[in-house]
C-alpha positions as CSV (number, residue, x, y, z in Angstrom):
1,M,37.1,40.3,-10.0
2,D,37.6,37.5,-7.5
3,A,37.6,39.6,-4.4
4,L,34.5,41.6,-5.5
5,L,32.6,38.4,-6.4
6,I,33.5,36.5,-3.3
7,D,32.4,39.4,-1.1
8,W,29.1,39.7,-3.0
9,Y,28.5,36.0,-2.5
10,S,29.2,36.1,1.2
11,H,26.4,38.6,1.6
12,N,23.9,37.3,-1.0
13,R,24.2,33.6,-1.2
14,R,21.0,31.6,-1.1
15,D,20.5,29.5,2.1
16,L,20.2,26.1,0.4
17,P,20.2,22.9,2.5
18,W,23.1,21.3,0.6
19,R,25.3,24.3,1.3
20,Q,25.1,23.8,5.1
21,P,28.5,23.1,6.8
22,D,27.4,19.6,7.9
23,T,26.4,18.4,4.4
24,T,28.4,15.4,3.4
25,A,29.9,14.8,0.0
26,W,27.1,12.3,-0.6
27,G,24.5,15.1,0.0
28,V,26.3,17.3,-2.5
29,L,26.4,14.6,-5.1
30,V,22.7,13.9,-4.7
31,S,21.9,17.6,-5.0
32,E,24.0,18.0,-8.1
33,I,22.4,15.0,-9.9
34,M,18.9,16.3,-8.9
35,L,19.6,19.9,-10.0
36,Q,20.5,19.0,-13.6
37,Q,17.9,20.7,-15.7
38,T,15.7,21.1,-12.7
39,P,14.8,24.2,-10.7
40,V,16.0,24.6,-7.1
41,A,12.5,24.9,-5.8
42,R,11.5,21.5,-7.1
43,V,14.7,19.8,-5.9
44,E,14.8,21.1,-2.3
45,P,11.9,19.1,-0.7
46,I,12.9,15.9,-2.6
47,W,16.6,16.3,-1.6
48,L,15.6,16.7,2.1
49,E,13.5,13.5,1.9
50,W,16.3,11.6,0.3
51,M,18.8,12.7,2.9
52,D,16.5,11.7,5.6
53,R,15.8,8.2,4.1
54,W,19.2,7.5,2.6
55,P,21.9,9.6,4.5
56,V,24.8,7.4,3.1
57,P,25.2,5.7,-0.3
58,S,24.8,2.2,1.1
59,K,21.3,3.0,2.4
60,L,20.2,4.0,-1.1
61,A,22.0,1.0,-2.7
62,A,20.1,-1.4,-0.4
63,V,16.7,-0.5,-1.8
64,S,15.1,-1.5,-5.1
65,Q,15.4,0.5,-8.2
66,G,11.6,0.8,-8.2
67,E,11.7,2.4,-4.8
68,V,14.3,4.9,-6.0
69,V,12.2,5.8,-9.1
70,R,9.1,6.2,-7.0
71,A,11.0,8.5,-4.6
72,W,12.3,10.6,-7.5
73,G,8.8,11.8,-8.0
74,K,8.3,14.7,-10.4
75,L,11.9,15.7,-10.8
76,G,12.0,14.5,-14.4
77,Y,14.6,12.7,-16.3
78,P,14.2,9.6,-14.0
79,R,17.1,7.8,-15.5
80,R,19.2,10.0,-13.3
81,A,17.7,8.2,-10.3
82,L,18.8,4.8,-11.7
83,R,22.3,6.1,-12.4
84,L,22.5,7.6,-8.8
85,H,21.4,4.3,-7.4
86,E,24.1,2.5,-9.4
87,A,26.7,5.0,-8.3
88,A,25.7,4.5,-4.7
89,G,26.3,0.8,-5.0
90,V,29.8,1.4,-6.3
91,I,30.6,4.0,-3.7
92,A,29.4,1.7,-0.9
93,E,31.3,-1.3,-2.3
94,D,34.5,0.2,-3.6
95,H,35.0,3.4,-1.6
96,N,33.9,2.5,2.0
97,D,30.6,4.4,1.6
98,I,32.4,7.7,1.1
99,V,32.1,9.7,-2.1
100,P,35.6,10.1,-3.6
101,S,37.2,13.5,-3.6
102,D,39.4,12.9,-6.7
103,V,38.0,14.1,-10.0
104,D,39.2,11.2,-12.0
105,T,37.8,8.7,-9.5
106,L,34.5,10.5,-9.5
107,L,34.4,10.4,-13.3
108,S,34.7,6.6,-13.1
109,L,31.4,6.3,-11.2
110,P,28.3,5.4,-13.1
111,G,26.5,8.4,-14.5
112,I,29.0,11.0,-13.3
113,G,30.1,13.4,-16.0
114,A,32.7,16.2,-16.2
115,Y,30.5,18.8,-14.6
116,T,29.3,16.7,-11.7
117,A,32.7,15.3,-10.8
118,R,34.2,18.8,-10.6
119,A,31.2,20.2,-8.7
120,V,31.6,17.5,-6.0
121,A,35.3,18.0,-5.8
122,V,34.9,21.8,-5.4
123,F,31.7,22.1,-3.4
124,A,32.1,19.1,-1.1
125,Y,35.9,19.1,-0.7
126,G,36.9,22.7,-1.4
127,Q,39.3,21.8,-4.2
128,R,40.5,24.2,-6.9
129,A,38.9,23.2,-10.3
130,P,36.8,24.9,-12.9
131,V,33.1,24.1,-12.5
132,V,31.2,25.2,-15.6
133,D,27.4,25.2,-16.0
134,T,25.1,27.4,-18.1
135,N,25.1,30.2,-15.5
136,V,28.9,30.3,-15.3
137,R,29.2,30.3,-19.1
138,R,26.9,33.3,-19.4
139,V,28.7,35.3,-16.7
140,V,32.1,34.7,-18.4
141,A,30.7,35.5,-21.8
142,R,29.4,38.8,-20.6
143,A,31.9,39.9,-18.0
144,V,35.1,38.7,-19.8
145,H,34.2,38.5,-23.5
146,G,31.6,41.2,-23.8
147,A,29.1,39.0,-25.5
148,G,25.4,38.9,-24.7
149,D,25.4,35.1,-24.3
150,A,27.9,32.2,-24.3
151,G,26.9,30.5,-27.6
152,P,27.6,26.8,-28.2
153,A,29.4,25.0,-25.4
154,S,33.0,24.0,-25.8
155,N,34.2,22.0,-22.8
156,T,37.9,22.8,-23.4
157,R,37.4,26.5,-24.0
158,D,34.8,27.0,-21.3
159,M,36.9,25.3,-18.6
160,A,40.0,27.2,-19.7
161,D,38.1,30.5,-19.4
162,V,37.0,29.7,-15.8
163,E,40.4,28.4,-14.9
164,K,41.9,31.8,-15.6
165,L,39.5,33.5,-13.2
166,L,40.1,31.2,-10.2
167,P,42.4,32.6,-7.5
168,I,45.5,30.6,-6.8
169,D,44.4,30.1,-3.2
170,V,42.5,26.8,-3.0
171,S,39.8,27.9,-0.6
172,S,39.2,31.2,-2.4
173,A,39.0,29.4,-5.7
174,A,36.3,27.0,-4.4
175,T,34.3,30.0,-3.2
176,M,34.8,31.8,-6.5
177,S,33.5,28.8,-8.4
178,I,30.2,28.8,-6.5
179,A,30.0,32.6,-6.6
180,L,30.2,32.6,-10.4
181,M,27.3,30.2,-10.5
182,E,25.3,32.1,-8.0
183,L,25.8,35.4,-9.9
184,G,24.5,33.8,-13.1
185,A,21.5,32.3,-11.3
186,L,20.4,35.5,-9.4
187,I,21.8,38.5,-11.2
188,C,23.3,37.8,-14.6
189,T,20.3,35.9,-15.8
190,A,19.5,35.0,-19.4
191,K,16.6,37.4,-19.5
192,N,16.3,40.7,-17.7
193,P,19.7,40.7,-16.0
194,R,19.9,42.9,-12.9
195,C,23.1,44.7,-14.0
196,V,22.7,47.5,-11.5
197,D,23.0,45.0,-8.7
198,C,26.0,43.2,-10.1
199,P,29.3,43.5,-8.2
200,L,31.1,43.3,-11.6
201,L,29.2,46.2,-13.2
202,T,32.1,48.6,-13.6
203,D,34.5,46.0,-14.9
204,C,32.0,44.0,-17.1
205,A,33.1,43.9,-20.8
206,W,29.5,43.6,-21.9
207,Q,28.6,46.8,-20.1
208,K,31.6,48.6,-21.5
209,A,30.6,47.5,-25.0
210,G,27.1,48.9,-24.6
211,R,25.4,45.6,-23.9
212,P,25.3,44.4,-27.5
213,E,22.6,41.9,-28.5
214,Y,23.6,38.3,-28.8
215,T,23.6,37.4,-32.5
216,G,25.0,33.8,-32.4
217,P,23.2,30.5,-32.7
218,L,20.0,30.2,-30.6
219,K,19.5,27.5,-28.1
220,P,16.5,25.3,-29.0
221,V,13.5,25.9,-26.8
222,Q,12.5,22.8,-25.0
223,R,8.8,22.3,-25.1
224,F,7.1,19.7,-22.8
225,A,3.4,19.4,-23.7
226,G,2.8,16.6,-26.1
227,T,6.4,15.3,-26.1
228,D,7.6,11.8,-25.4
229,R,8.9,13.2,-22.1
230,Q,5.4,14.1,-21.0
231,V,4.0,10.7,-22.1
232,R,6.8,8.8,-20.3
233,G,6.1,10.8,-17.2
234,L,2.4,10.0,-17.3
235,L,3.1,6.3,-17.7
236,L,5.5,6.3,-14.8
237,D,3.0,8.1,-12.7
238,V,0.6,5.2,-13.0
239,L,3.2,2.9,-11.6
240,R,4.3,5.3,-8.8
241,D,0.7,5.6,-7.7
242,N,0.3,1.8,-7.3
243,D,2.0,-0.5,-4.9
244,G,2.2,-3.4,-7.4
245,P,2.0,-4.3,-11.0
246,V,-0.8,-2.9,-13.2
247,E,-2.6,-4.1,-16.3
248,R,-1.8,-2.7,-19.7
249,A,-5.2,-1.0,-19.8
250,R,-4.2,1.3,-17.0
251,L,-1.3,2.6,-19.0
252,D,-3.3,2.8,-22.3
253,A,-5.7,5.2,-20.6
254,V,-3.2,8.0,-20.0
255,W,-2.6,8.9,-23.6
256,A,-4.8,8.7,-26.7
257,D,-2.1,8.5,-29.4
258,S,-1.4,4.7,-29.4
259,A,1.7,4.9,-31.5
260,Q,3.4,7.5,-29.3
261,R,2.3,5.7,-26.2
262,D,3.6,2.4,-27.4
263,R,6.9,4.0,-28.3
264,C,7.3,5.6,-24.9
265,L,6.3,2.4,-23.1
266,D,9.0,0.5,-25.1
267,S,11.6,3.2,-24.3
268,L,10.8,2.9,-20.5
269,L,11.3,-0.8,-20.7
270,V,14.6,-0.4,-22.6
271,D,15.8,2.2,-20.1
272,G,15.1,-0.1,-17.2
273,L,12.6,2.3,-15.6
274,M,9.7,-0.2,-16.0
275,E,9.5,-4.0,-16.2
276,Q,7.0,-6.4,-17.6
277,T,6.0,-9.5,-15.7
278,S,5.6,-13.0,-17.1
279,S,1.9,-12.5,-16.9
280,G,2.0,-9.3,-18.9
281,L,1.6,-6.8,-16.1
282,F,3.8,-3.7,-15.7
283,A,5.7,-2.5,-12.7
284,L,8.6,-0.3,-11.5
285,P,11.9,-2.2,-11.6
286,G,12.2,-4.8,-8.9
287,E,8.6,-4.5,-7.7
288,H,7.0,-7.6,-9.0
């Protein structure tokens, strides 16, 4: 499997800016944080802007949280921006402005979880470690286990499954990790998989089993319209579009349901994504 998949990847990989040879580990880390639950097309222009403005962690750490939240734009889940800003400060202060290569050290950074730590170790430093996201889980479920989908996540089981597929050679293992992810993103998709174009077609357990339908627990569909996520985004948009603090009336105007609006406003204050001045105005953190 590894030779087939690595060869396929070498000819079909997407030309993404964070995969360029001169991309630093910091660039990889920023891309991985931005890509969480966010499509590549939305991330790419923002990532390029960030790398131009803040090419090293210390540059990002030196600006205010408000500036970071404003630059995050429409990527969604803006708490990621605050965690990245916090991590940048630790990297600059404790690691000489260089993103660590060790998984355990990466895990000690603010906001860095199991997936992100291993992704940076593998994609930035070429290490051998299982990197498991939704795409990888789906490929393994089909190609190895003959199931239509992966079902509920199990960190221990999923990483053990991928560990078995990685070549012993470190460099090949790192390429295999990203190739598995790319196959899931481009070919072995959740809906309408392009099986005829898959390099694993003849060896795929799901194909051999007749492509049985997945009958396990369904993943909840994440709606956006009318949710607190939408309201929080609208409230933040008001502050992003202004250079300074705004009056409460400006925020009240974005959503008619006062109870939901107040709840979302309170949550933004608790999360540190918004601050209230002594005079009752509202601003992005550090911008008043």
